[in-house]
DRENNUMI-399788 format. One line per 10 residues: number of its first residue (from 1); their letters; for each residue x, z, y of N, C-alpha, C, O. Coordinates in steps of 0.001 Angstrom, whole numbers, padded with zeros to 6 digits. Atoms other than C-alpha are relative to their C-alpha. Example, Ala and Ser with C-alpha at 12.3 -4.5 7.8 and 13.67 -1.06 7.14 Angstrom:
REM residues 2
1 = as = 000890,000000,-001190,012300,007800,-004500,000900,000000,001200,001936,000665,001181; -000820,-000060,-001190,013670,007140,-001060,-000770,000730,001090,-000261,000899,002198 $
REM end
This chain:
REM residues 207
1 = mkptfiilfs = 001048,-000176,-000033,032248,019326,-038446,-001112,000876,000113,-001142,001659,-000836; 000922,-001339,000224,029233,021707,-037695,-000644,-000520,-000985,-000888,-001696,-001256; 001007,-000024,000877,027216,022589,-040291,-001303,-000698,000418,-001549,-000836,001616; 001219,000689,-000051,023942,020806,-040665,-001032,001135,000609,-001602,000847,001662; 000874,-000616,-000649,021756,023899,-040053,000489,000796,001754,-000296,001348,002525; -000551,-000378,-001423,023876,024929,-036730,-000625,-000950,001006,-001247,-000554,001992; 000640,000996,-000500,022840,021515,-035574,-001168,-000084,000516,-001560,-000355,001651; 001444,-000116,-000172,019439,021950,-036362,-000401,001254,001404,-001089,001153,002420; 000305,-001504,-000680,019369,025583,-034737,000296,-000507,001606,-000512,-000331,002518; -000618,000497,-001443,021319,024059,-031568,-001326,-000910,000685,-001673,-000801,001861 $
11 = llvqqafaqt = 000666,000687,-000781,018664,021528,-031137,-001633,000578,000067,-002415,000152,000916; 001192,-000776,-000539,015523,023728,-031372,-000018,000838,001269,-000917,000918,002106; -000147,-000779,-001000,016988,026034,-029139,-000060,-000732,001473,-000594,-000280,002485; 000103,000996,-001182,017451,023175,-026621,-001653,-000335,000338,-002279,-000217,001391; 001491,000319,-000294,013971,022153,-027053,-001148,001141,000418,-002218,000868,000962; 000463,-001469,-000231,012781,026004,-026750,-000227,000049,001522,-001192,000447,002174; -000323,-000504,-001496,014192,025974,-023324,-000633,-001083,001034,-000983,-000844,002190; 000061,001085,-000655,013426,022497,-022347,-001371,000220,000755,-001338,-000196,001913; 001051,-000489,-000640,009850,023747,-021336,-001126,001224,-000087,-001928,001354,-001012; 000964,-001353,000311,007824,026826,-021065,-001420,000103,000338,-001649,-000358,001456 $
21 = pltsteikdf = 001692,-000418,-000284,004009,027660,-020862,000038,000898,001278,000692,001920,001487; 000265,-000818,-001541,002782,028622,-017146,-000814,001121,-000397,-001477,001024,-001430; 000813,-001082,000248,001119,032004,-017018,-001244,-000511,000648,-001312,-001640,001133; 001361,000513,-000819,-002464,031835,-015554,000148,000258,001308,-000706,-000346,001958; -000184,-000282,-001184,-001253,033157,-012264,001126,-001319,000574,001102,-001849,001685; -000686,001141,-000568,001396,030432,-012137,-000843,-001215,-000289,-000584,-002231,000356; 000416,001477,000067,-000889,027709,-013425,-001067,-000310,001428,-001301,-001361,002024; 001111,000020,-001270,-003532,028690,-010522,001012,-000372,001367,000575,-001152,002214; -000947,000433,-001139,-000369,028418,-007882,000148,-001362,000017,-000188,-002183,000871; 000087,001826,-000168,000441,025049,-009143,-000833,-000832,000275,-000599,-001768,001040 $
31 = kqhveqtaqq = 001249,000536,-000477,-002881,023898,-009031,000046,-000404,001361,000023,-001545,001824; 000285,-000157,-001631,-003040,024930,-005373,001199,-000909,000516,000760,-001717,001334; -001282,000615,-000271,000432,023306,-004735,-000849,-001649,-000100,-001200,-002362,000840; 000402,001522,000275,-000930,019956,-006196,-000947,-000609,000672,-000768,-001723,001163; 000844,000275,-000782,-004269,019988,-004604,000496,-000256,001284,000273,-001390,001707; -000553,000135,-001092,-002521,020466,-001406,000371,-001166,000453,-000054,-001794,001422; -000608,001250,-000404,-000359,017681,-001640,-000692,-001493,-000008,-000380,-002532,000575; 001302,001009,000317,-003436,015510,-002880,-000296,-000374,001329,-000110,-001442,001912; 001123,000177,-001263,-005413,016165,000137,000729,-000428,001339,000089,-000641,002369; -000514,000738,-001334,-002612,014872,002725,000465,-001283,-000568,001090,-001930,000272 $
41 = tetivsdfvq = -000420,001227,000422,-001816,011843,000705,-001224,-000974,-000170,-002172,-000869,-000948; 000832,000908,000006,-003567,008853,001587,000382,-001408,-000566,-000480,-002125,-001075; -001030,001220,001074,-001119,005924,000026,001134,000448,-000015,001750,001130,000804; -000950,-000197,000802,001372,005940,-002282,000895,-001429,-000331,000280,-002252,-001008; -001013,001313,000401,004439,002889,-002669,000847,000670,-000546,001432,001613,-000013; -000769,-000296,000661,006279,003336,-005338,000759,-000680,-001024,000097,-000907,-002037; -000290,000665,001220,008813,001511,-007613,-000205,000754,-001384,-000232,001982,-001466; -000456,-000717,001606,008949,002283,-011475,000436,-000715,-000759,000601,-001910,-000513; -000691,000571,001249,010367,001544,-014584,-001226,000425,-001242,-001832,001493,-001320; 000899,-000472,001308,008137,001432,-017891,000946,-000137,-001218,001763,-001051,-001329 $
51 = ekqleflnea = -000533,-000176,001487,009471,002251,-021305,-001011,-000278,-001161,-002034,000403,-001222; 001089,000179,000997,007567,001027,-024188,001025,000271,-001136,002056,-000378,-001311; -000439,-000423,001308,008610,002750,-027363,-000331,-000104,-001335,-000919,000858,-001827; 000633,000475,001179,007941,001025,-030712,000905,000683,-001082,002105,000894,-000907; -000978,-000501,001226,009051,002570,-034286,000772,-001028,-000467,001947,-000787,-000744; -000384,001385,000382,009819,-000812,-035258,001286,-000471,000892,002110,-001159,000289; -000800,000436,-001093,012106,-001487,-032208,001521,001469,000210,001546,002663,000508; -001411,-000607,-000213,015820,-000228,-032074,-000124,000787,001425,000161,001941,001746; -000432,-000360,-002115,015594,-000168,-027824,-001248,000192,000524,-001983,-000649,000007; 001256,000293,-000813,012584,000302,-025846,-000234,-001007,000877,000651,-001363,001655 $
61 = alskgtltfk = 000159,001204,-000964,011112,-002422,-024023,-000041,000767,001360,-000594,001835,001624; 000309,-000531,-001840,011544,-002014,-019980,-000556,-001138,000447,-000224,-002282,000137; 000343,000626,-000756,009608,-003373,-017885,000044,000669,001684,-000105,001890,001666; -000284,-000436,-001234,010101,-002822,-013642,-001340,-000436,000811,-002034,-001391,000461; 000765,000597,-001206,007791,-003248,-010790,-000202,001276,001174,000537,002237,001387; 000356,-000682,-000939,005898,-001691,-007992,-001537,000843,000123,-002592,000246,-000089; 001424,-000463,000385,002976,000823,-007948,-000611,000408,001554,-000021,001206,002283; 000575,-000221,-001411,000727,000886,-004664,-001540,000719,-000058,-002491,000066,-000486; 001410,-000855,000049,-002370,003714,-004353,-000325,-000011,001641,000466,000094,002578; 000736,-000214,-001269,-004816,003759,-001438,-001322,000900,-000490,-002022,000834,-001501 $
71 = apdairweyt = 001396,-000972,000085,-007554,006297,-001114,-000887,-000755,000150,-000649,-001629,000984; 000577,-001415,001451,-010032,006917,-002913,000425,-000472,-001032,000881,000369,-001806; 000069,000720,001442,-009639,004634,-005736,000915,-001262,-000160,000698,-001847,-001221; -000642,001522,000340,-007446,001478,-005722,001516,000357,-000243,002239,001091,000432; -001175,000160,000643,-004474,000982,-007718,000773,-001131,-000537,000424,-001694,-001575; -000253,001485,000466,-002521,-001949,-008120,001578,000148,-000353,002398,000599,000446; -001183,-000255,000726,000564,-002017,-010587,000260,-001961,000025,-000362,-002948,-000369; -000581,001517,-000082,002756,-005192,-009735,001396,000052,-000777,002260,000853,-000419; -000711,000293,001271,005048,-006246,-012781,001042,-000924,000647,000674,-002015,001081; -000636,001417,-000340,008163,-008158,-011699,001339,-000386,-001004,002102,-001351,-000961 $
81 = kpytyevifk = -001185,000206,001428,010644,-007815,-014862,-000600,000424,-001164,-001357,001394,-001109; -000587,001376,000048,010845,-009343,-017145,-000992,-001005,000175,-000683,-002190,000290; 001028,000767,-000764,007326,-010596,-016173,-000378,000130,000758,-000254,001235,001286; 000682,-000198,-001444,005470,-011355,-013298,-001263,000067,-000540,-001705,-000679,-001414; 001876,-000301,000207,001678,-009947,-013427,-000163,001100,000875,000748,001752,001385; 000561,-000910,-000835,-000585,-007727,-011537,-001049,000515,-000850,-001715,-000190,-001607; 001291,-000917,000485,-003056,-005045,-012728,-000558,000698,001099,000267,001415,001666; 000818,-000702,-000796,-005780,-003627,-010269,-000865,000470,-000482,-001735,-000158,-001087; 001398,-000963,-000094,-008007,-000779,-010479,-000482,000283,001226,000174,000950,002027; 000829,-000697,-001037,-010600,-000312,-007929,-001351,000099,-000418,-002005,-000726,-001055 $
91 = gnqltvheag = 001347,-000110,000628,-013703,001231,-008450,-000302,000343,-001508,000202,001323,-002056; 000440,000352,001197,-015275,000377,-011769,000531,-000838,-000791,000325,-000965,-001998; -000561,001246,000418,-013062,-002654,-011889,001194,000124,-000549,001755,001218,-000480; -001559,000195,000497,-009737,-003727,-013533,-000050,-001657,-000388,-000629,-002259,-001293; -000663,001314,-000232,-008320,-007109,-012673,001391,-000163,-000349,002325,000501,000101; -001581,000313,000293,-005281,-008652,-014270,000018,-001597,000447,-000742,-002496,000086; -000541,001172,-000508,-003515,-011468,-012340,001057,-000477,-000869,002064,000228,-000811; -001269,000564,000633,-001109,-013650,-014752,000017,-001126,-000347,-000891,-001638,-001001; -000027,001367,000138,000140,-016830,-014803,-000965,-001020,000366,-001357,-001991,-000281; 001124,000847,-000718,-002288,-018249,-012436,-001290,000083,-000357,-002190,-000538,000207 $
101 = stknidlssn = 001520,-000439,000423,-005279,-016782,-014384,-000561,001343,000059,000043,002279,-000465; 000663,-001501,-000045,-007468,-013796,-013759,-001100,000148,-000759,-002101,-000560,-000867; 001334,-000523,000980,-009427,-011596,-016270,-000524,001465,000993,000156,002241,001664; 000909,-001227,-000712,-011960,-008941,-014758,-000544,000875,-001326,-000719,000317,-002409; 000405,-000556,001032,-013127,-006243,-016934,-000621,001389,000817,000000,001888,001756; 000928,-000837,-000323,-015812,-003539,-016218,000439,001142,-000565,000158,001317,-001751; -000261,-001282,000682,-014324,-000084,-016741,-001103,000541,-000686,-001042,000806,-001886; 001091,-000873,000592,-017627,001529,-017260,-000310,-000575,-001323,-001133,000166,-001861; 000268,000317,001158,-017962,-000163,-020349,001061,-000225,-001079,000855,-000811,-002142; -001206,-000397,000808,-014398,000607,-021792,000362,001381,000278,000909,001727,001325 $
111 = klfesfnsll = -000432,-001338,-000225,-013940,004174,-022315,001567,000455,000227,002035,001365,000911; -001705,000042,000127,-010142,003764,-022917,000640,-000289,001655,001432,000538,002106; -000327,000494,-000821,-009420,002243,-019928,-000889,000711,001206,-000267,000758,002267; 000529,-000651,-000755,-011973,004084,-017932,000659,001560,000399,000837,001944,001555; -000673,-000991,-000035,-010300,007501,-018854,001381,-000268,000563,001750,000503,001449; -001401,000314,-000296,-006994,006303,-018233,000108,-000435,001603,001158,-000098,002151; 000347,000314,-001200,-008021,004976,-014777,-000538,001450,000853,-000209,001603,002029; 000436,-000927,-000469,-009620,008108,-013985,001383,001086,000284,001796,001446,001386; -001059,-000687,-000264,-006635,010255,-014782,001280,-000093,001050,001778,000864,001644; -000406,000310,-000977,-004510,008363,-012668,-000397,000541,001398,000117,001465,002029 $
121 = insikgdmfk = 000715,-000594,-001170,-006662,008695,-009773,-000084,001273,000404,000150,001664,001548; 000240,-001512,000054,-007344,012198,-010419,001484,000628,000268,001636,001505,001119; -000898,-000829,-000184,-003938,013180,-010702,000881,-000337,001453,001711,000504,001799; -000143,000197,-001255,-003063,011682,-007338,-001165,000948,000927,-000725,001903,001568; 000829,-000711,-000537,-006126,013119,-005849,-000141,001376,000052,-000699,002010,000948; -000160,-001472,000026,-005395,016556,-007169,-001170,000601,-000462,-001266,001814,-000269; 000992,-000240,001176,-008404,016861,-009333,-000353,000102,-000831,-001496,000459,-001120; -000137,000583,001656,-007525,016026,-012691,-000093,001395,-000524,-000244,001391,-001746; -000070,-001608,001043,-007519,019854,-013893,-001832,000085,-000181,-002274,001070,-000771; 001111,-000278,000133,-011213,019411,-013805,-000820,-000644,-000926,-002024,-000449,-001089 $
131 = dedftisyyk = 000619,000786,000956,-011554,016795,-016594,-000679,000392,-000816,-000088,001333,-001346; 000272,-000541,001375,-013802,017511,-019408,000117,-000783,-001190,-000478,-000549,-002242; -000267,000560,001248,-012471,015045,-021590,001058,000276,-000340,001536,-000473,-001192; -001440,-000159,000536,-009229,016492,-022050,000183,001670,-000346,-000540,002423,000306; -000686,-000895,000159,-007643,019524,-023321,001286,000390,000303,002179,000225,-000527; -000970,-000144,-001043,-005123,020666,-020659,000896,001406,-000184,000404,002527,-000319; -000883,-000875,000119,-001649,022568,-020930,000866,-000134,000932,001080,-001267,001362; -000787,000274,-001140,000687,023254,-018338,001520,000758,-000249,001635,001810,-000877; -001341,-000373,000450,004529,023740,-018504,001154,-000005,000958,001245,-001017,001653; -000814,-000214,-000886,007221,024706,-016524,001599,-001232,-000749,001826,-001287,-001958 $
141 = tekgfmvsfi = -001240,000890,000560,010592,022074,-017162,001154,-000058,000760,000996,000577,001803; -001434,000088,-000557,014153,021483,-015929,-000246,-000322,001350,000143,000259,002363; 000199,000816,-001495,013004,019333,-013210,-001349,000202,000745,-001748,-000386,001750; 001242,-000221,-000927,009859,020641,-012205,-001359,000617,-001064,-001204,001663,-001695; 001080,-000462,000846,006219,020977,-014186,-000434,-001124,-000952,000037,-002214,-000624; 000806,000970,001055,004339,018870,-017096,-001142,000705,-000430,-001278,001823,-000927; 001331,-000386,000580,000946,018922,-017758,-000575,-001157,-000963,-000692,-002366,-000762; 000193,001032,001021,-000212,017708,-021107,-001738,-000514,-000265,-002490,000449,-000110; 001528,000343,000121,-003838,016211,-021670,-000302,-000827,-001433,000029,-001959,-001787; 000129,000366,001440,-004982,015992,-025162,-001595,-000400,-000075,-002413,000490,000160 $
151 = pkekrmkrfi = 001544,000630,000104,-008515,013805,-025623,-000972,000900,-000897,-000718,001053,-002092; 001055,-000405,000839,-011418,015575,-026894,-000870,-000920,-000736,-001419,-000641,-001801; 001380,001043,000704,-013778,012326,-027610,000979,-000561,-001311,002174,-000855,-001266; -000497,000598,001223,-013093,011131,-031144,000461,-001605,000015,001411,-001971,-000677; -000554,001295,000010,-012701,007455,-030434,001315,-000006,000924,002281,-000438,000296; -001070,-000085,-000284,-010044,007868,-028012,000935,000582,-000460,002071,000155,-000255; -001052,-000779,001044,-008268,010284,-030212,000482,-001326,-001183,001450,-000989,-001864; -000408,000577,000589,-007832,007203,-032239,001274,-001117,000518,002113,-001760,-000114; -000977,000784,-000667,-005912,005436,-029547,001277,000768,000703,002429,000376,000889; -001207,-000929,-001081,-004000,008231,-027481,-000095,001407,-000704,-001212,001875,-000924 $
161 = asfqlsfsek = 000160,-001259,000440,-003083,011609,-028995,000465,000655,001617,000021,001792,001779; -000040,-000788,-000905,-001985,012654,-025604,000469,-000646,001324,001129,-001656,001079; -000576,000245,-001077,-001078,012040,-021727,000674,001139,000330,000326,002294,000086; -000823,-001108,-000526,001645,013819,-020162,000443,-000341,001602,000977,-001385,001977; -000198,000312,-001570,002000,014081,-016327,000985,001122,000654,000587,002229,001016; -000746,-000682,-000723,005363,015336,-014832,-000078,000110,001409,-000437,-000813,002139; -000128,-000246,-001776,005757,016846,-011254,000974,000402,000495,001464,001425,000016; -001087,-001054,-000670,008517,017602,-008857,-000282,001278,000612,-001088,001552,001501; 000199,-001316,-000748,008995,021064,-008252,000197,000190,001557,-000022,001213,002207; -000105,000091,-001681,009827,019774,-004505,-001098,-000173,000470,-001486,000756,001178 $
171 = dyqvtqlkli = 000773,000395,-000856,007109,018146,-003324,-001407,-000066,-000681,-002370,-000215,000071; 000985,-000298,000717,004459,018492,-006316,-000673,-001756,-000063,-001888,-001922,-000176; 000530,001163,000164,004009,014641,-006473,000416,-000287,-001481,001114,000472,-002153; 000222,000604,001716,003718,012632,-010065,001475,-000519,000018,001802,-001117,001043; -001134,000437,-000017,007386,011832,-011139,-000063,-000928,-001169,000422,-002056,-001081; 000127,000880,001025,006454,010572,-014738,-001225,000216,-000482,-001825,001290,-000457; 001103,-000024,000874,003631,009473,-016674,000295,-000465,-001348,000801,-001587,-001377; -000296,000094,001568,004043,009464,-020681,-001408,-000300,-000742,-002307,000527,-000586; 001115,000263,000600,001317,007899,-022724,000312,-000113,-001629,000630,-001193,-002127; -000163,000183,001163,001664,008894,-026345,-000934,-000178,-001185,-001885,000603,-001178 $
181 = epsedftlit = 000975,000800,000758,-000190,007090,-029274,000256,000953,-001138,001247,001678,-001218; 000131,-000897,001354,-001145,008869,-032723,001293,-000460,-000814,001797,000451,-001472; -001060,000321,000645,001837,006854,-034261,001062,000694,000360,001900,000915,-000513; -001011,-000408,-000492,004114,008423,-032168,001027,-000838,001022,001981,-000470,001708; -000388,000627,-001273,004892,005661,-030092,-000367,000254,001407,-001285,001015,001712; 000462,-000702,-001389,004670,006077,-026576,000730,-001108,001197,001680,-001876,001045; -000403,000881,-001330,004944,004355,-022816,000115,001182,001008,-000733,002011,001339; -000701,-000891,-001251,007022,006273,-020176,-000003,-000583,001197,000685,-001603,001159; -000122,000229,-001456,006806,005600,-016780,000257,000666,000809,-000463,001658,000914; -000719,-000855,-000504,009057,006938,-014350,-000008,-000497,001546,000351,-001674,001537 $
191 = fknkqinvpv = 000441,000263,-001331,008383,006541,-010365,001556,000436,000659,002362,001310,000340; -001488,-000148,-000622,011423,006060,-007999,-000399,-000536,001524,-001296,-001330,001806; -000052,000746,-001620,011772,005277,-004180,-001369,000359,000440,-001993,-000500,001062; 001402,000114,-000464,008478,006604,-003498,-000416,000259,001581,000194,001165,002149; 000275,000025,-001294,007086,006321,-000096,-001632,000876,000083,-002563,000627,-000684; 001275,-000731,-000248,004149,008704,001064,-000888,-000590,001322,-000200,-000648,002341; 000602,-000068,-001080,001356,007768,003621,000557,-000981,000694,000441,-000764,001901; -000145,001246,-000547,002772,004272,004550,-001148,-001225,000049,-002009,-001462,-000798; 001492,000822,000201,000390,001529,005643,000183,-000929,-000835,001194,-001619,-000968; 000028,001140,001012,-000846,-000598,002961,-001438,-000446,000370,-002396,000292,000600 $
201 = pdsifkm = 001123,001002,-000354,-003363,-003516,003697,-001070,-000209,-001225,-000701,-000309,-002395; 000632,-000281,001265,-006577,-003504,001663,000066,-001099,-000450,-000770,-001193,-001348; 000091,001208,000427,-005847,-007060,000971,000833,-000233,-001430,000715,-001140,-002254; -001033,-000268,001393,-003316,-006157,-001838,-000656,000183,-001398,-000289,-000011,-002557; 000812,-000324,001338,-006123,-005108,-003855,-000973,-000636,-000243,-001766,-000193,-001073; 000952,001436,-000133,-008252,-008219,-003421,000013,-000296,-001619,001029,-000415,-002304; 000350,-000189,001329,-010027,-008423,-006847,000006,-001883,-000451,-000262,-002244,-001597 $
REM end
């Protein structure tokens, strides 16, 4: 059996090489690629897997579904497993369709939802780096890039420790979104089978 300190040292080395801060030149180059990709993106349709990790649960709670985005500001999350419901962000409105009922939320009156929606939209549009609500850090990872957003606003810090967005090195599209709470519980969303600029009818964003 390996001594404990050797195991710990090995883990620290692995973590050190897992992500490396980008230089100012690399950050500039990364931003340009993301912005160029975003300018060419009108629609996105993607499957997703959502993992909710809570301290009191031994295993993560899994959900699956489909994300649909249409420029400039429409996003639809359709959950299909284990429960069926829809969450639609459009403009300053959030609508939830579940079990035959509909709930509407004015995002302008809810800072948390408004910031989350803004981050999602801006990550796809490529102008998230101008958000003054977050301290932003950039990293190179084994599979591409990761950008960390730490809230500046005190009220938001009570609910969110950080957002993390992972990007593909191949096409600079978002591959994962991670929301970390102050308790270190987190929600990780991984996007799969992504289709770019396919036809998307306005009707699916009906509020």
